[in-house]
PyMOL Python script that loads the backbone (N, CA, C, O; Angstrom):
from pymol import cmd

cmd.read_pdbstr("""\
ATOM      1  N   MET A   1      15.623 -12.929  22.869  1.00  0.00           N
ATOM      2  CA  MET A   1      14.667 -14.197  22.978  1.00  0.00           C
ATOM      3  C   MET A   1      13.625 -13.980  21.556  1.00  0.00           C
ATOM      4  O   MET A   1      13.088 -14.988  21.096  1.00  0.00           O
ATOM      5  N   ILE A   2      13.428 -12.908  21.037  1.00  0.00           N
ATOM      6  CA  ILE A   2      12.693 -12.340  20.084  1.00  0.00           C
ATOM      7  C   ILE A   2      13.524 -12.888  18.992  1.00  0.00           C
ATOM      8  O   ILE A   2      13.079 -13.787  18.279  1.00  0.00           O
ATOM      9  N   ALA A   3      14.373 -12.536  18.869  1.00  0.00           N
ATOM     10  CA  ALA A   3      15.586 -12.853  17.652  1.00  0.00           C
ATOM     11  C   ALA A   3      16.060 -14.239  17.401  1.00  0.00           C
ATOM     12  O   ALA A   3      16.129 -14.859  16.340  1.00  0.00           O
ATOM     13  N   ASN A   4      16.276 -14.483  18.247  1.00  0.00           N
ATOM     14  CA  ASN A   4      16.292 -16.029  18.942  1.00  0.00           C
ATOM     15  C   ASN A   4      18.107 -16.123  18.014  1.00  0.00           C
ATOM     16  O   ASN A   4      18.422 -16.962  17.170  1.00  0.00           O
ATOM     17  N   LYS A   5      18.774 -15.257  18.422  1.00  0.00           N
ATOM     18  CA  LYS A   5      20.234 -14.358  18.195  1.00  0.00           C
ATOM     19  C   LYS A   5      20.753 -15.048  19.057  1.00  0.00           C
ATOM     20  O   LYS A   5      20.175 -15.885  19.749  1.00  0.00           O
ATOM     21  N   GLN A   6      22.243 -14.664  19.098  1.00  0.00           N
ATOM     22  CA  GLN A   6      23.183 -14.080  20.312  1.00  0.00           C
ATOM     23  C   GLN A   6      24.448 -13.462  19.813  1.00  0.00           C
ATOM     24  O   GLN A   6      24.901 -13.729  18.699  1.00  0.00           O
ATOM     25  N   PRO A   7      25.018 -12.626  20.657  1.00  0.00           N
ATOM     26  CA  PRO A   7      25.735 -11.424  20.056  1.00  0.00           C
ATOM     27  C   PRO A   7      26.738 -12.202  18.974  1.00  0.00           C
ATOM     28  O   PRO A   7      27.078 -11.927  17.823  1.00  0.00           O
ATOM     29  N   LYS A   8      27.062 -13.329  19.903  1.00  0.00           N
ATOM     30  CA  LYS A   8      28.215 -14.429  19.018  1.00  0.00           C
ATOM     31  C   LYS A   8      27.642 -15.326  17.962  1.00  0.00           C
ATOM     32  O   LYS A   8      27.952 -16.514  17.876  1.00  0.00           O
ATOM     33  N   ASP A   9      26.814 -14.738  17.176  1.00  0.00           N
ATOM     34  CA  ASP A   9      26.373 -15.000  16.390  1.00  0.00           C
ATOM     35  C   ASP A   9      27.136 -14.289  14.876  1.00  0.00           C
ATOM     36  O   ASP A   9      27.195 -14.725  13.726  1.00  0.00           O
ATOM     37  N   PHE A  10      27.566 -13.235  15.403  1.00  0.00           N
ATOM     38  CA  PHE A  10      27.454 -11.764  14.428  1.00  0.00           C
ATOM     39  C   PHE A  10      29.517 -12.034  14.266  1.00  0.00           C
ATOM     40  O   PHE A  10      30.132 -12.424  15.258  1.00  0.00           O
ATOM     41  N   LYS A  11      30.046 -11.834  13.315  1.00  0.00           N
ATOM     42  CA  LYS A  11      31.149 -11.865  13.028  1.00  0.00           C
ATOM     43  C   LYS A  11      31.840 -10.339  13.273  1.00  0.00           C
ATOM     44  O   LYS A  11      31.154  -9.442  12.784  1.00  0.00           O
ATOM     45  N   GLN A  12      32.929  -9.943  13.864  1.00  0.00           N
ATOM     46  CA  GLN A  12      33.674  -9.001  13.741  1.00  0.00           C
ATOM     47  C   GLN A  12      33.812  -7.998  12.949  1.00  0.00           C
ATOM     48  O   GLN A  12      34.680  -8.318  12.136  1.00  0.00           O
ATOM     49  N   GLY A  13      33.389  -6.833  12.710  1.00  0.00           N
ATOM     50  CA  GLY A  13      33.120  -5.724  11.839  1.00  0.00           C
ATOM     51  C   GLY A  13      31.748  -5.784  11.739  1.00  0.00           C
ATOM     52  O   GLY A  13      31.137  -4.720  11.639  1.00  0.00           O
ATOM     53  N   GLU A  14      30.980  -7.124  11.749  1.00  0.00           N
ATOM     54  CA  GLU A  14      29.880  -6.979  11.222  1.00  0.00           C
ATOM     55  C   GLU A  14      28.920  -5.759  11.925  1.00  0.00           C
ATOM     56  O   GLU A  14      29.462  -4.736  12.344  1.00  0.00           O
ATOM     57  N   ALA A  15      27.369  -5.966  12.021  1.00  0.00           N
ATOM     58  CA  ALA A  15      26.319  -4.873  13.224  1.00  0.00           C
ATOM     59  C   ALA A  15      26.289  -5.560  14.391  1.00  0.00           C
ATOM     60  O   ALA A  15      26.293  -6.791  14.359  1.00  0.00           O
ATOM     61  N   SER A  16      26.255  -4.842  15.636  1.00  0.00           N
ATOM     62  CA  SER A  16      25.714  -5.723  16.522  1.00  0.00           C
ATOM     63  C   SER A  16      24.458  -6.176  16.531  1.00  0.00           C
ATOM     64  O   SER A  16      23.579  -5.732  15.792  1.00  0.00           O
ATOM     65  N   LEU A  17      24.293  -7.129  17.409  1.00  0.00           N
ATOM     66  CA  LEU A  17      22.898  -7.847  17.771  1.00  0.00           C
ATOM     67  C   LEU A  17      21.607  -6.732  17.432  1.00  0.00           C
ATOM     68  O   LEU A  17      20.644  -6.612  16.674  1.00  0.00           O
ATOM     69  N   ILE A  18      22.402  -5.917  18.707  1.00  0.00           N
ATOM     70  CA  ILE A  18      21.222  -4.381  18.881  1.00  0.00           C
ATOM     71  C   ILE A  18      21.281  -3.527  17.650  1.00  0.00           C
ATOM     72  O   ILE A  18      20.490  -2.757  17.106  1.00  0.00           O
ATOM     73  N   GLU A  19      22.473  -3.929  17.412  1.00  0.00           N
ATOM     74  CA  GLU A  19      22.470  -3.038  15.471  1.00  0.00           C
ATOM     75  C   GLU A  19      21.763  -3.501  14.394  1.00  0.00           C
ATOM     76  O   GLU A  19      21.408  -2.794  13.451  1.00  0.00           O
ATOM     77  N   TRP A  20      21.491  -5.001  14.547  1.00  0.00           N
ATOM     78  CA  TRP A  20      20.795  -5.482  13.476  1.00  0.00           C
ATOM     79  C   TRP A  20      19.355  -5.714  13.858  1.00  0.00           C
ATOM     80  O   TRP A  20      18.418  -5.787  13.063  1.00  0.00           O
ATOM     81  N   VAL A  21      19.291  -5.822  15.175  1.00  0.00           N
ATOM     82  CA  VAL A  21      17.574  -5.586  15.282  1.00  0.00           C
ATOM     83  C   VAL A  21      16.927  -4.403  14.929  1.00  0.00           C
ATOM     84  O   VAL A  21      15.777  -4.148  14.573  1.00  0.00           O
ATOM     85  N   LYS A  22      18.048  -3.666  15.131  1.00  0.00           N
ATOM     86  CA  LYS A  22      17.212  -1.935  14.844  1.00  0.00           C
ATOM     87  C   LYS A  22      16.733  -1.783  13.480  1.00  0.00           C
ATOM     88  O   LYS A  22      15.669  -1.310  13.081  1.00  0.00           O
ATOM     89  N   ILE A  23      17.962  -2.394  12.675  1.00  0.00           N
ATOM     90  CA  ILE A  23      17.718  -1.857  11.489  1.00  0.00           C
ATOM     91  C   ILE A  23      16.630  -2.839  11.113  1.00  0.00           C
ATOM     92  O   ILE A  23      15.747  -2.188  10.554  1.00  0.00           O
ATOM     93  N   HIS A  24      16.324  -4.035  11.169  1.00  0.00           N
ATOM     94  CA  HIS A  24      15.397  -4.995  10.710  1.00  0.00           C
ATOM     95  C   HIS A  24      14.127  -4.657  11.324  1.00  0.00           C
ATOM     96  O   HIS A  24      13.061  -4.916  10.766  1.00  0.00           O
ATOM     97  N   TYR A  25      14.189  -4.202  12.227  1.00  0.00           N
ATOM     98  CA  TYR A  25      13.103  -3.761  13.372  1.00  0.00           C
ATOM     99  C   TYR A  25      12.274  -2.520  12.180  1.00  0.00           C
ATOM    100  O   TYR A  25      11.254  -2.919  11.618  1.00  0.00           O
ATOM    101  N   GLN A  26      12.603  -1.578  11.979  1.00  0.00           N
ATOM    102  CA  GLN A  26      12.540  -0.796  11.313  1.00  0.00           C
ATOM    103  C   GLN A  26      12.560  -0.534   9.952  1.00  0.00           C
ATOM    104  O   GLN A  26      12.201   0.547   9.484  1.00  0.00           O
ATOM    105  N   GLU A  27      13.047  -1.665   9.154  1.00  0.00           N
ATOM    106  CA  GLU A  27      12.855  -1.827   7.152  1.00  0.00           C
ATOM    107  C   GLU A  27      11.600  -3.122   7.180  1.00  0.00           C
ATOM    108  O   GLU A  27      10.668  -3.011   6.384  1.00  0.00           O
ATOM    109  N   ASN A  28      11.658  -4.642   8.380  1.00  0.00           N
ATOM    110  CA  ASN A  28      10.916  -5.360   8.291  1.00  0.00           C
ATOM    111  C   ASN A  28      11.120  -5.802   9.546  1.00  0.00           C
ATOM    112  O   ASN A  28      12.275  -5.986   9.931  1.00  0.00           O
ATOM    113  N   ILE A  29       9.861  -6.080  10.509  1.00  0.00           N
ATOM    114  CA  ILE A  29       9.782  -6.239  11.627  1.00  0.00           C
ATOM    115  C   ILE A  29      10.134  -8.041  11.874  1.00  0.00           C
ATOM    116  O   ILE A  29      10.820  -8.555  12.757  1.00  0.00           O
ATOM    117  N   TRP A  30       9.533  -8.568  10.972  1.00  0.00           N
ATOM    118  CA  TRP A  30       9.273 -10.100  11.111  1.00  0.00           C
ATOM    119  C   TRP A  30      10.111 -10.408  10.675  1.00  0.00           C
ATOM    120  O   TRP A  30      10.134 -11.578  11.057  1.00  0.00           O
ATOM    121  N   LYS A  31      11.593 -10.182   9.640  1.00  0.00           N
ATOM    122  CA  LYS A  31      12.761 -10.607   9.906  1.00  0.00           C
ATOM    123  C   LYS A  31      14.182 -10.296  11.000  1.00  0.00           C
ATOM    124  O   LYS A  31      15.381 -10.571  11.042  1.00  0.00           O
ATOM    125  N   ALA A  32      12.941  -9.391  11.974  1.00  0.00           N
ATOM    126  CA  ALA A  32      13.658  -9.586  13.708  1.00  0.00           C
ATOM    127  C   ALA A  32      13.321 -10.781  14.522  1.00  0.00           C
ATOM    128  O   ALA A  32      13.889 -11.037  15.583  1.00  0.00           O
ATOM    129  N   ILE A  33      12.229 -11.622  13.912  1.00  0.00           N
ATOM    130  CA  ILE A  33      11.063 -12.122  14.993  1.00  0.00           C
ATOM    131  C   ILE A  33      11.578 -13.204  14.893  1.00  0.00           C
ATOM    132  O   ILE A  33      11.573 -13.474  13.692  1.00  0.00           O
ATOM    133  N   ASP A  34      12.130 -14.177  15.579  1.00  0.00           N
ATOM    134  CA  ASP A  34      12.163 -15.795  15.318  1.00  0.00           C
ATOM    135  C   ASP A  34      10.742 -16.449  15.027  1.00  0.00           C
ATOM    136  O   ASP A  34       9.640 -16.229  15.529  1.00  0.00           O
ATOM    137  N   ASP A  35      11.301 -17.629  13.702  1.00  0.00           N
ATOM    138  CA  ASP A  35      10.161 -18.329  13.596  1.00  0.00           C
ATOM    139  C   ASP A  35       9.369 -19.110  14.411  1.00  0.00           C
ATOM    140  O   ASP A  35       8.475 -19.776  13.890  1.00  0.00           O
ATOM    141  N   THR A  36       9.508 -19.133  15.333  1.00  0.00           N
ATOM    142  CA  THR A  36       8.904 -20.136  16.544  1.00  0.00           C
ATOM    143  C   THR A  36       8.019 -19.044  16.520  1.00  0.00           C
ATOM    144  O   THR A  36       7.128 -19.318  15.717  1.00  0.00           O
ATOM    145  N   LEU A  37       7.863 -18.067  16.959  1.00  0.00           N
ATOM    146  CA  LEU A  37       7.171 -17.128  17.057  1.00  0.00           C
ATOM    147  C   LEU A  37       6.153 -16.504  16.307  1.00  0.00           C
ATOM    148  O   LEU A  37       4.958 -16.247  16.454  1.00  0.00           O
ATOM    149  N   ARG A  38       6.995 -16.352  15.486  1.00  0.00           N
ATOM    150  CA  ARG A  38       5.713 -16.377  13.990  1.00  0.00           C
ATOM    151  C   ARG A  38       4.498 -16.965  13.848  1.00  0.00           C
ATOM    152  O   ARG A  38       3.322 -16.613  13.942  1.00  0.00           O
ATOM    153  N   LYS A  39       5.367 -18.399  13.485  1.00  0.00           N
ATOM    154  CA  LYS A  39       4.709 -19.832  13.863  1.00  0.00           C
ATOM    155  C   LYS A  39       3.525 -19.982  15.124  1.00  0.00           C
ATOM    156  O   LYS A  39       2.687 -20.873  15.263  1.00  0.00           O
ATOM    157  N   ALA A  40       3.717 -19.081  15.763  1.00  0.00           N
ATOM    158  CA  ALA A  40       3.007 -19.535  17.370  1.00  0.00           C
ATOM    159  C   ALA A  40       1.679 -18.257  17.078  1.00  0.00           C
ATOM    160  O   ALA A  40       0.987 -17.759  17.966  1.00  0.00           O
ATOM    161  N   GLY A  41       1.610 -17.989  15.797  1.00  0.00           N
ATOM    162  CA  GLY A  41       1.021 -16.562  15.576  1.00  0.00           C
ATOM    163  C   GLY A  41       0.745 -15.172  16.592  1.00  0.00           C
ATOM    164  O   GLY A  41      -0.347 -14.759  16.982  1.00  0.00           O
ATOM    165  N   ILE A  42       1.874 -14.706  16.827  1.00  0.00           N
ATOM    166  CA  ILE A  42       2.705 -12.949  17.600  1.00  0.00           C
ATOM    167  C   ILE A  42       2.191 -12.415  16.704  1.00  0.00           C
ATOM    168  O   ILE A  42       2.328 -12.745  15.526  1.00  0.00           O
ATOM    169  N   THR A  43       1.255 -11.153  17.279  1.00  0.00           N
ATOM    170  CA  THR A  43       0.963 -10.100  16.496  1.00  0.00           C
ATOM    171  C   THR A  43       1.728  -9.078  16.434  1.00  0.00           C
ATOM    172  O   THR A  43       2.481  -8.711  17.337  1.00  0.00           O
ATOM    173  N   HIS A  44       1.577  -8.532  15.320  1.00  0.00           N
ATOM    174  CA  HIS A  44       2.738  -7.239  14.607  1.00  0.00           C
ATOM    175  C   HIS A  44       2.814  -6.489  15.768  1.00  0.00           C
ATOM    176  O   HIS A  44       3.904  -5.994  16.056  1.00  0.00           O
ATOM    177  N   GLU A  45       1.326  -6.215  16.886  1.00  0.00           N
ATOM    178  CA  GLU A  45       1.639  -5.059  17.484  1.00  0.00           C
ATOM    179  C   GLU A  45       2.600  -6.075  19.204  1.00  0.00           C
ATOM    180  O   GLU A  45       3.210  -5.447  20.069  1.00  0.00           O
ATOM    181  N   GLN A  46       2.491  -7.089  19.207  1.00  0.00           N
ATOM    182  CA  GLN A  46       3.332  -7.959  19.641  1.00  0.00           C
ATOM    183  C   GLN A  46       4.271  -7.785  20.024  1.00  0.00           C
ATOM    184  O   GLN A  46       4.600  -7.395  21.144  1.00  0.00           O
ATOM    185  N   ALA A  47       5.249  -8.212  18.595  1.00  0.00           N
ATOM    186  CA  ALA A  47       6.276  -8.028  18.172  1.00  0.00           C
ATOM    187  C   ALA A  47       7.037  -6.511  17.999  1.00  0.00           C
ATOM    188  O   ALA A  47       8.247  -6.437  18.218  1.00  0.00           O
ATOM    189  N   ASN A  48       6.467  -5.630  17.703  1.00  0.00           N
ATOM    190  CA  ASN A  48       6.772  -4.252  18.389  1.00  0.00           C
ATOM    191  C   ASN A  48       6.973  -3.572  19.515  1.00  0.00           C
ATOM    192  O   ASN A  48       7.636  -2.536  19.566  1.00  0.00           O
ATOM    193  N   LYS A  49       6.273  -4.250  20.727  1.00  0.00           N
ATOM    194  CA  LYS A  49       6.355  -4.034  22.037  1.00  0.00           C
ATOM    195  C   LYS A  49       7.551  -4.864  22.325  1.00  0.00           C
ATOM    196  O   LYS A  49       8.516  -4.104  22.403  1.00  0.00           O
ATOM    197  N   GLY A  50       7.808  -5.772  22.466  1.00  0.00           N
ATOM    198  CA  GLY A  50       8.973  -7.098  22.630  1.00  0.00           C
ATOM    199  C   GLY A  50      10.326  -6.220  22.278  1.00  0.00           C
ATOM    200  O   GLY A  50      11.305  -5.895  22.950  1.00  0.00           O
ATOM    201  N   ILE A  51       9.932  -5.992  20.937  1.00  0.00           N
ATOM    202  CA  ILE A  51      11.330  -5.315  20.615  1.00  0.00           C
ATOM    203  C   ILE A  51      11.792  -4.210  21.037  1.00  0.00           C
ATOM    204  O   ILE A  51      12.859  -4.043  21.627  1.00  0.00           O
ATOM    205  N   ARG A  52      10.851  -3.264  20.691  1.00  0.00           N
ATOM    206  CA  ARG A  52      11.102  -2.101  21.809  1.00  0.00           C
ATOM    207  C   ARG A  52      11.475  -1.973  23.181  1.00  0.00           C
ATOM    208  O   ARG A  52      12.167  -1.074  23.658  1.00  0.00           O
ATOM    209  N   PHE A  53      10.865  -3.131  23.895  1.00  0.00           N
ATOM    210  CA  PHE A  53      11.238  -3.230  25.322  1.00  0.00           C
ATOM    211  C   PHE A  53      12.438  -3.693  24.952  1.00  0.00           C
ATOM    212  O   PHE A  53      13.358  -2.955  25.304  1.00  0.00           O
ATOM    213  N   GLY A  54      12.892  -5.074  24.113  1.00  0.00           N
ATOM    214  CA  GLY A  54      14.676  -5.104  24.491  1.00  0.00           C
ATOM    215  C   GLY A  54      15.718  -4.298  24.198  1.00  0.00           C
ATOM    216  O   GLY A  54      16.875  -4.442  24.594  1.00  0.00           O
ATOM    217  N   ILE A  55      15.176  -3.213  23.305  1.00  0.00           N
ATOM    218  CA  ILE A  55      16.116  -2.534  22.754  1.00  0.00           C
ATOM    219  C   ILE A  55      16.275  -1.219  23.944  1.00  0.00           C
ATOM    220  O   ILE A  55      17.212  -0.422  23.898  1.00  0.00           O
ATOM    221  N   MET A  56      15.473  -1.184  24.711  1.00  0.00           N
ATOM    222  CA  MET A  56      15.550  -0.007  25.374  1.00  0.00           C
ATOM    223  C   MET A  56      16.367  -0.771  26.393  1.00  0.00           C
ATOM    224  O   MET A  56      17.446  -0.192  26.269  1.00  0.00           O
ATOM    225  N   CYS A  57      16.554  -1.698  27.320  1.00  0.00           N
ATOM    226  CA  CYS A  57      16.371  -2.881  27.973  1.00  0.00           C
ATOM    227  C   CYS A  57      18.524  -2.585  28.150  1.00  0.00           C
ATOM    228  O   CYS A  57      19.361  -2.288  29.002  1.00  0.00           O
ATOM    229  N   ALA A  58      18.407  -2.990  26.464  1.00  0.00           N
ATOM    230  CA  ALA A  58      20.103  -2.703  26.322  1.00  0.00           C
ATOM    231  C   ALA A  58      20.558  -1.072  25.942  1.00  0.00           C
ATOM    232  O   ALA A  58      21.703  -0.670  25.737  1.00  0.00           O
ATOM    233  N   GLU A  59      19.775  -0.585  25.926  1.00  0.00           N
ATOM    234  CA  GLU A  59      20.278   1.164  25.627  1.00  0.00           C
ATOM    235  C   GLU A  59      20.772   1.919  26.717  1.00  0.00           C
ATOM    236  O   GLU A  59      21.633   2.798  26.662  1.00  0.00           O
ATOM    237  N   ILE A  60      19.966   1.378  28.029  1.00  0.00           N
ATOM    238  CA  ILE A  60      19.984   2.188  29.199  1.00  0.00           C
ATOM    239  C   ILE A  60      21.499   2.129  29.761  1.00  0.00           C
ATOM    240  O   ILE A  60      22.194   1.244  29.262  1.00  0.00           O
ATOM    241  N   PRO A  61      21.839   2.600  30.314  1.00  0.00           N
ATOM    242  CA  PRO A  61      22.967   2.479  31.120  1.00  0.00           C
ATOM    243  C   PRO A  61      22.883   1.413  32.121  1.00  0.00           C
ATOM    244  O   PRO A  61      21.748   1.028  32.403  1.00  0.00           O
ATOM    245  N   THR A  62      24.004   0.800  32.781  1.00  0.00           N
ATOM    246  CA  THR A  62      23.875  -0.175  33.582  1.00  0.00           C
ATOM    247  C   THR A  62      23.145  -0.180  35.093  1.00  0.00           C
ATOM    248  O   THR A  62      22.506  -1.020  35.727  1.00  0.00           O
ATOM    249  N   GLU A  63      23.629   1.368  35.364  1.00  0.00           N
ATOM    250  CA  GLU A  63      23.093   1.954  36.596  1.00  0.00           C
ATOM    251  C   GLU A  63      21.529   2.145  36.667  1.00  0.00           C
ATOM    252  O   GLU A  63      20.897   2.426  37.685  1.00  0.00           O
ATOM    253  N   HIS A  64      21.041   1.951  35.459  1.00  0.00           N
ATOM    254  CA  HIS A  64      19.753   2.497  35.404  1.00  0.00           C
ATOM    255  C   HIS A  64      19.294   1.457  34.919  1.00  0.00           C
ATOM    256  O   HIS A  64      18.739   1.790  33.872  1.00  0.00           O
ATOM    257  N   HIS A  65      19.182   0.167  35.102  1.00  0.00           N
ATOM    258  CA  HIS A  65      18.874  -1.253  34.173  1.00  0.00           C
ATOM    259  C   HIS A  65      17.777  -1.183  35.779  1.00  0.00           C
ATOM    260  O   HIS A  65      17.871  -0.638  36.879  1.00  0.00           O
ATOM    261  N   PHE A  66      16.661  -2.188  34.994  1.00  0.00           N
ATOM    262  CA  PHE A  66      15.026  -2.435  35.658  1.00  0.00           C
ATOM    263  C   PHE A  66      15.857  -3.126  37.213  1.00  0.00           C
ATOM    264  O   PHE A  66      17.029  -3.235  37.575  1.00  0.00           O
ATOM    265  N   LYS A  67      15.091  -3.326  37.552  1.00  0.00           N
ATOM    266  CA  LYS A  67      15.086  -4.041  38.860  1.00  0.00           C
ATOM    267  C   LYS A  67      14.426  -5.716  38.007  1.00  0.00           C
ATOM    268  O   LYS A  67      13.878  -5.662  36.906  1.00  0.00           O
ATOM    269  N   MET A  68      14.585  -6.792  38.611  1.00  0.00           N
ATOM    270  CA  MET A  68      13.389  -8.164  37.610  1.00  0.00           C
ATOM    271  C   MET A  68      11.997  -7.936  38.227  1.00  0.00           C
ATOM    272  O   MET A  68      11.080  -8.608  37.754  1.00  0.00           O
ATOM    273  N   ALA A  69      11.754  -7.174  39.108  1.00  0.00           N
ATOM    274  CA  ALA A  69       9.992  -7.955  39.493  1.00  0.00           C
ATOM    275  C   ALA A  69       9.717  -6.355  38.896  1.00  0.00           C
ATOM    276  O   ALA A  69       8.542  -6.064  39.121  1.00  0.00           O
ATOM    277  N   GLN A  70      10.592  -5.019  38.069  1.00  0.00           N
ATOM    278  CA  GLN A  70       9.619  -4.074  37.082  1.00  0.00           C
ATOM    279  C   GLN A  70      10.265  -5.287  36.149  1.00  0.00           C
ATOM    280  O   GLN A  70       9.488  -5.957  36.830  1.00  0.00           O
ATOM    281  N   VAL A  71      10.746  -5.977  35.499  1.00  0.00           N
ATOM    282  CA  VAL A  71      11.088  -6.549  34.269  1.00  0.00           C
ATOM    283  C   VAL A  71       9.423  -7.195  34.602  1.00  0.00           C
ATOM    284  O   VAL A  71       8.466  -6.749  33.969  1.00  0.00           O
ATOM    285  N   TYR A  72       9.273  -8.133  35.521  1.00  0.00           N
ATOM    286  CA  TYR A  72       8.468  -8.955  35.383  1.00  0.00           C
ATOM    287  C   TYR A  72       6.945  -7.945  35.267  1.00  0.00           C
ATOM    288  O   TYR A  72       6.257  -8.271  34.300  1.00  0.00           O
ATOM    289  N   ASP A  73       6.429  -6.919  36.028  1.00  0.00           N
ATOM    290  CA  ASP A  73       5.785  -6.054  35.747  1.00  0.00           C
ATOM    291  C   ASP A  73       5.282  -5.830  34.351  1.00  0.00           C
ATOM    292  O   ASP A  73       4.183  -6.067  33.848  1.00  0.00           O
ATOM    293  N   ILE A  74       6.467  -5.267  33.823  1.00  0.00           N
ATOM    294  CA  ILE A  74       6.366  -4.709  32.530  1.00  0.00           C
ATOM    295  C   ILE A  74       5.999  -6.045  31.200  1.00  0.00           C
ATOM    296  O   ILE A  74       5.201  -5.869  30.280  1.00  0.00           O
ATOM    297  N   ILE A  75       6.632  -7.044  31.378  1.00  0.00           N
ATOM    298  CA  ILE A  75       6.175  -8.438  30.750  1.00  0.00           C
ATOM    299  C   ILE A  75       5.076  -9.025  31.259  1.00  0.00           C
ATOM    300  O   ILE A  75       4.972 -10.166  30.811  1.00  0.00           O
ATOM    301  N   THR A  76       4.402  -8.799  31.840  1.00  0.00           N
ATOM    302  CA  THR A  76       3.057  -9.304  32.835  1.00  0.00           C
ATOM    303  C   THR A  76       1.578  -8.687  32.153  1.00  0.00           C
ATOM    304  O   THR A  76       0.588  -9.184  31.617  1.00  0.00           O
ATOM    305  N   ARG A  77       2.040  -7.338  32.498  1.00  0.00           N
ATOM    306  CA  ARG A  77       1.260  -6.129  31.670  1.00  0.00           C
ATOM    307  C   ARG A  77       1.249  -6.650  30.104  1.00  0.00           C
ATOM    308  O   ARG A  77       0.200  -7.029  29.584  1.00  0.00           O
ATOM    309  N   PHE A  78       2.697  -6.635  29.293  1.00  0.00           N
ATOM    310  CA  PHE A  78       2.421  -6.363  27.750  1.00  0.00           C
ATOM    311  C   PHE A  78       2.096  -7.825  27.483  1.00  0.00           C
ATOM    312  O   PHE A  78       2.161  -7.809  26.253  1.00  0.00           O
ATOM    313  N   TYR A  79       1.775  -9.139  27.822  1.00  0.00           N
ATOM    314  CA  TYR A  79       1.521  -9.673  27.858  1.00  0.00           C
ATOM    315  C   TYR A  79      -0.424 -10.236  28.200  1.00  0.00           C
ATOM    316  O   TYR A  79      -1.157 -11.099  27.718  1.00  0.00           O
ATOM    317  N   GLU A  80      -0.595  -9.023  29.414  1.00  0.00           N
ATOM    318  CA  GLU A  80      -2.135  -9.480  29.887  1.00  0.00           C
ATOM    319  C   GLU A  80      -2.694  -8.548  28.711  1.00  0.00           C
ATOM    320  O   GLU A  80      -3.889  -8.581  28.420  1.00  0.00           O
ATOM    321  N   SER A  81      -1.749  -7.683  28.018  1.00  0.00           N
ATOM    322  CA  SER A  81      -2.691  -6.383  27.165  1.00  0.00           C
ATOM    323  C   SER A  81      -2.869  -6.864  25.949  1.00  0.00           C
ATOM    324  O   SER A  81      -3.578  -6.389  25.062  1.00  0.00           O
ATOM    325  N   THR A  82      -1.819  -8.393  25.901  1.00  0.00           N
ATOM    326  CA  THR A  82      -1.860  -8.928  24.206  1.00  0.00           C
ATOM    327  C   THR A  82      -2.781 -10.562  24.039  1.00  0.00           C
ATOM    328  O   THR A  82      -2.998 -11.329  23.101  1.00  0.00           O
ATOM    329  N   ARG A  83      -3.147 -10.531  25.578  1.00  0.00           N
ATOM    330  CA  ARG A  83      -4.201 -11.917  25.594  1.00  0.00           C
ATOM    331  C   ARG A  83      -4.910 -12.144  24.502  1.00  0.00           C
ATOM    332  O   ARG A  83      -4.931 -11.198  23.714  1.00  0.00           O
ATOM    333  N   ILE A  84      -5.364 -12.879  24.268  1.00  0.00           N
ATOM    334  CA  ILE A  84      -6.996 -13.316  23.244  1.00  0.00           C
ATOM    335  C   ILE A  84      -7.818 -14.195  23.991  1.00  0.00           C
ATOM    336  O   ILE A  84      -7.332 -15.225  24.457  1.00  0.00           O
ATOM    337  N   SER A  85      -9.171 -13.862  24.178  1.00  0.00           N
ATOM    338  CA  SER A  85      -9.980 -14.115  25.040  1.00  0.00           C
ATOM    339  C   SER A  85     -10.556 -15.380  24.321  1.00  0.00           C
ATOM    340  O   SER A  85     -11.464 -16.027  24.843  1.00  0.00           O
TER     341      SER A  85
END
""", "prot")
cmd.dss("prot")
cmd.show_as("cartoon", "prot")
cmd.util.cbc("prot")
cmd.orient("prot")
C-alpha cells in the first residue's frame, strides 16, 4: 500500500518485500514510499507511521494479527492525527 510493491515483484534470492522496506525505511524513507503518495504531499511523519504500522502487522505471528476493527481504529487515529485543518 505504501511502497506500491508486491512480494511477486522480487526474484528468488533477493530481499523479501518486508526486508526491502526495512532497508530503505532506515536509509531513505522516501525510497520506500510510492511516488503517488509523495506527489500527494505525504509528510515524513505520515510515511514513518505508515511504514512502522505495516512492518508491525507483517512481523507478528498470525494468531496475534489485529482484527479488522482494530486496524480500522489505528488507521483512523493515524489519519486524524495527521490531517491539516
